C-alpha positions as CSV (number, residue, x, y, z in Angstrom):
1,M,-1.6,-37.5,-0.8
2,S,1.7,-39.4,-1.3
3,L,3.9,-41.0,-3.8
4,M,5.0,-44.4,-2.4
5,G,5.3,-43.1,1.1
6,Q,6.6,-39.7,0.1
7,T,4.5,-36.6,0.2
8,F,4.4,-34.5,-3.0
9,L,6.6,-31.9,-1.3
10,D,9.1,-34.6,-0.4
11,A,9.3,-35.8,-4.0
12,I,9.5,-32.2,-5.4
13,M,12.3,-31.3,-3.0
14,A,14.3,-34.5,-3.7
15,A,14.1,-33.6,-7.4
16,K,15.1,-30.0,-6.7
17,K,18.1,-31.0,-4.6
18,A,19.2,-33.5,-7.2
19,A,19.1,-31.0,-10.1
20,P,22.5,-29.5,-11.2
21,R,23.3,-26.3,-9.4
22,R,24.6,-23.2,-10.9
23,A,28.4,-22.7,-10.5
24,G,29.4,-20.1,-8.0
25,G,30.8,-16.8,-9.0
26,A,30.0,-13.1,-9.1
27,A,26.3,-12.2,-8.8
28,P,24.7,-11.0,-12.1
29,A,24.2,-7.3,-12.6
30,V,20.9,-5.9,-11.4
31,R,18.5,-5.6,-14.4
32,R,15.6,-3.2,-14.8
33,R,12.6,-4.8,-13.1
34,R,8.9,-4.2,-13.5
35,D,7.2,-3.0,-10.3
36,F,5.5,-6.1,-9.0
37,P,4.5,-4.8,-5.5
38,A,2.8,-1.7,-7.0
39,A,1.0,-3.9,-9.6
40,V,-0.5,-6.3,-7.0
41,R,-1.3,-3.9,-4.2
42,G,-5.1,-3.9,-4.0
43,R,-7.7,-2.9,-1.4
44,P,-10.5,-2.3,-2.1
45,R,-10.0,-3.4,-5.7
46,L,-8.8,-7.0,-5.7
47,K,-6.0,-7.7,-8.2
48,V,-5.5,-11.0,-10.0
49,I,-2.1,-12.6,-10.5
50,A,-2.8,-15.0,-13.4
51,E,-0.8,-18.2,-13.3
52,M,0.6,-20.3,-16.1
53,K,1.5,-24.0,-15.7
54,M,1.2,-27.0,-17.9
55,M,0.5,-29.6,-15.1
56,S,0.3,-30.1,-11.4
57,P,1.4,-33.0,-9.1
58,S,-2.1,-33.7,-7.8
59,K,-4.2,-33.0,-11.0
60,G,-1.8,-34.1,-13.8
61,L,-1.9,-32.5,-17.2
62,L,-3.9,-29.3,-17.2
63,R,-3.2,-28.0,-20.7
64,A,-1.9,-30.1,-23.6
65,E,-1.3,-27.1,-25.8
66,Y,0.8,-24.8,-23.7
67,A,1.9,-21.6,-25.4
68,P,3.4,-19.3,-22.7
69,A,3.8,-16.3,-25.0
70,A,0.2,-16.4,-26.3
71,I,-1.2,-17.0,-22.8
72,A,0.7,-14.1,-21.3
73,A,-0.6,-11.8,-24.0
74,S,-4.1,-12.9,-23.5
75,Y,-3.9,-12.5,-19.7
76,E,-2.6,-8.9,-20.2
77,R,-5.5,-8.0,-22.6
78,A,-8.0,-9.5,-20.1
79,G,-6.8,-7.3,-17.2
80,A,-4.4,-9.4,-15.1
81,A,-2.3,-7.3,-12.7
82,A,0.7,-9.6,-13.0
83,L,1.7,-13.1,-14.2
84,S,2.9,-16.2,-12.3
85,V,5.0,-18.6,-14.3
86,L,5.9,-22.1,-13.1
87,T,9.5,-23.0,-13.9
88,E,9.7,-26.4,-12.1
89,P,10.1,-29.0,-14.8
90,K,9.3,-32.5,-13.4
91,F,6.0,-31.9,-11.6
92,F,4.7,-28.8,-13.2
93,G,6.0,-29.0,-16.8
94,G,7.8,-25.7,-16.4
95,A,11.0,-24.2,-17.8
96,M,13.0,-21.1,-17.5
97,E,12.3,-20.5,-21.2
98,H,8.6,-20.1,-20.4
99,L,9.4,-17.2,-18.1
100,A,11.4,-15.5,-20.8
101,L,8.6,-16.1,-23.4
102,A,5.9,-14.8,-21.1
103,R,7.8,-11.6,-20.2
104,S,8.7,-10.9,-23.8
105,R,5.1,-10.8,-24.9
106,C,3.6,-8.5,-22.3
107,G,4.3,-5.5,-20.1
108,L,3.1,-7.1,-16.9
109,P,5.4,-7.9,-13.9
110,V,6.2,-11.6,-13.8
111,L,6.6,-13.9,-10.8
112,R,8.9,-16.9,-11.1
113,K,7.1,-19.6,-9.2
114,D,9.3,-22.4,-8.2
115,F,10.8,-24.1,-5.1
116,M,13.7,-21.7,-4.4
117,I,16.2,-23.1,-1.9
118,D,19.6,-21.5,-2.9
119,L,20.9,-18.1,-3.7
120,S,21.8,-19.3,-7.1
121,D,18.1,-19.8,-7.8
122,L,17.8,-16.1,-7.4
123,D,20.8,-15.4,-9.7
124,E,19.1,-17.5,-12.4
125,S,15.9,-15.4,-12.2
126,A,17.0,-12.7,-14.7
127,D,13.7,-12.8,-16.5
128,A,11.6,-12.4,-13.4
129,D,10.4,-9.4,-11.6
130,A,9.5,-11.3,-8.4
131,V,10.1,-14.7,-6.9
132,L,8.3,-17.1,-4.5
133,L,10.0,-18.0,-1.2
134,I,8.2,-20.8,0.6
135,V,8.7,-20.5,4.4
136,G,8.0,-24.2,4.9
137,I,11.1,-25.3,2.9
138,L,13.5,-22.7,4.2
139,S,15.3,-22.3,7.6
140,A,14.9,-18.9,9.3
141,Q,18.6,-18.1,8.4
142,R,18.2,-19.1,4.7
143,L,14.9,-17.1,4.4
144,G,16.8,-14.0,5.6
145,E,19.6,-14.7,3.2
146,M,17.3,-15.2,0.3
147,L,15.3,-12.0,1.1
148,A,18.5,-10.0,1.3
149,H,20.0,-11.3,-1.9
150,A,16.7,-10.8,-3.7
151,S,16.7,-7.2,-2.6
152,D,20.3,-6.8,-3.9
153,L,19.1,-8.1,-7.3
154,G,16.0,-5.9,-7.4
155,L,13.6,-8.9,-7.1
156,A,10.4,-8.6,-5.2
157,C,9.4,-11.6,-3.1
158,I,6.1,-13.3,-2.2
159,V,6.9,-15.0,1.0
160,E,4.5,-18.0,1.2
161,V,3.0,-19.3,4.4
162,H,0.4,-21.9,5.3
163,D,0.0,-21.6,9.1
164,E,0.5,-19.4,12.1
165,G,4.1,-20.5,12.8
166,E,5.2,-19.9,9.2
167,L,3.5,-16.5,9.2
168,D,5.4,-15.5,12.4
169,R,8.6,-16.5,10.7
170,A,7.8,-14.5,7.5
171,L,6.9,-11.4,9.5
172,E,10.1,-11.7,11.7
173,A,12.1,-11.9,8.5
174,G,10.6,-8.6,7.3
175,A,8.6,-9.9,4.4
176,S,6.6,-7.1,2.7
177,I,4.4,-9.4,0.6
178,I,2.8,-12.3,2.3
179,G,1.3,-15.1,0.2
180,I,-1.2,-17.3,2.1
181,N,-1.4,-20.7,0.4
182,N,-4.7,-22.4,0.9
183,R,-3.2,-25.6,-0.2
184,D,-1.2,-27.7,2.2
185,L,2.0,-28.6,0.2
186,R,2.3,-31.9,2.0
187,S,-1.2,-33.3,1.6
188,F,-2.2,-31.0,-1.3
189,E,-5.6,-30.5,0.3
190,V,-7.1,-27.1,-0.1
191,D,-8.8,-25.2,2.7
192,L,-10.0,-21.6,1.8
193,G,-10.4,-21.0,5.5
194,T,-6.6,-20.7,5.7
195,T,-6.7,-17.2,4.3
196,R,-9.6,-16.2,6.6
197,R,-7.7,-17.5,9.6
198,L,-4.3,-15.9,8.9
199,R,-5.3,-12.5,7.3
200,P,-6.1,-10.8,10.7
201,R,-2.6,-11.6,11.9
202,I,-0.9,-9.6,9.1
203,P,-0.2,-5.9,9.6
204,D,-2.0,-3.6,7.2
205,D,1.2,-2.2,5.7
206,R,2.0,-5.6,4.1
207,I,0.6,-6.8,0.8
208,V,-1.5,-9.9,1.1
209,V,-1.9,-12.5,-1.6
210,S,-4.3,-15.5,-1.4
211,E,-3.2,-18.6,-3.4
212,S,-4.8,-21.8,-4.5
213,G,-8.3,-23.1,-4.8
214,L,-9.8,-19.9,-6.1
215,S,-12.1,-20.0,-9.1
216,D,-15.4,-18.1,-8.6
217,P,-16.7,-14.5,-7.9
218,E,-18.1,-15.4,-4.4
219,Q,-14.7,-16.6,-3.2
220,L,-13.0,-13.4,-4.5
221,R,-15.6,-11.1,-2.9
222,A,-14.9,-12.8,0.4
223,L,-11.2,-12.0,0.0
224,I,-12.1,-8.3,-0.7
225,D,-14.2,-8.3,2.5
226,I,-11.3,-9.4,4.7
227,G,-8.7,-7.0,3.1
228,V,-6.7,-9.2,0.7
229,D,-4.8,-7.4,-2.0
230,A,-4.5,-10.0,-4.7
231,A,-5.6,-13.5,-5.7
232,L,-3.2,-15.9,-7.5
233,I,-5.3,-18.1,-9.8
234,G,-4.0,-20.7,-12.2
235,E,-5.8,-24.0,-12.5
236,A,-9.2,-22.5,-13.2
237,F,-7.7,-20.6,-16.1
238,M,-5.4,-23.4,-17.4
239,R,-8.4,-25.7,-17.8
240,S,-10.3,-23.2,-19.8
241,P,-10.2,-23.3,-23.6
242,D,-9.4,-19.6,-23.5
243,P,-7.5,-18.6,-20.3
244,G,-7.7,-14.9,-21.0
245,E,-11.4,-14.9,-21.7
246,R,-12.0,-16.9,-18.5
247,L,-10.0,-14.2,-16.6
248,R,-12.0,-11.4,-18.3
249,E,-15.3,-13.0,-17.3
250,L,-14.1,-13.4,-13.7
251,L,-13.0,-9.7,-13.5
252,L,-16.3,-8.5,-15.0
253,S,-18.3,-10.4,-12.4
254,L,-16.5,-8.3,-9.7
255,A,-17.1,-5.0,-11.4
């Protein structure tokens, strides 16, 4: 899919690069983080990372009444292992304030999901316990720098891949949590076979997260069968009148 000749990813990255950057300076002090890796490590019991976002580039508005604090609390009550909060404003309706609100209302580890391209993006993630690093938008050198700086700040990283080449780069960089995105960020088409194809190439000592296009018990049972630790699910919950209840129903169906 495209926007006047641009892919969605092109448009998102153009907006990201045009946004004001944080001024340079000393790195912020390391804060106390919640243990994201421990929370999402599954096998054989699949964990669910419940996502919060107001809209998406391909589907438009997902939730008109978006209350991050209330949604976070409902996800925790329903049994989420961790939260994912979109902070990208133009295409996903996100904000850094949503991250702070979500974390303040629950005890779950919180992932900041955004298009992180600069070390200052990590410095700004004080209210996160983990961040998303997308291999497809980072050079090998920058990926290594981002992983090292995140470690210095006490931030866990989901390193997101979509194909074999990106997976090789993630493993070479030493990523301990691999996110397999079933959605192609350029076409926004979803292929659940992506996780099935890439999972066997990942060493068993890494945490594996499947992302995008997941909504029903059969899909999640298939992930359990191939040794996936966690599923990141957002759209199915955001479209529900009660996101927490929808999560609860999904988890009960796997019991």
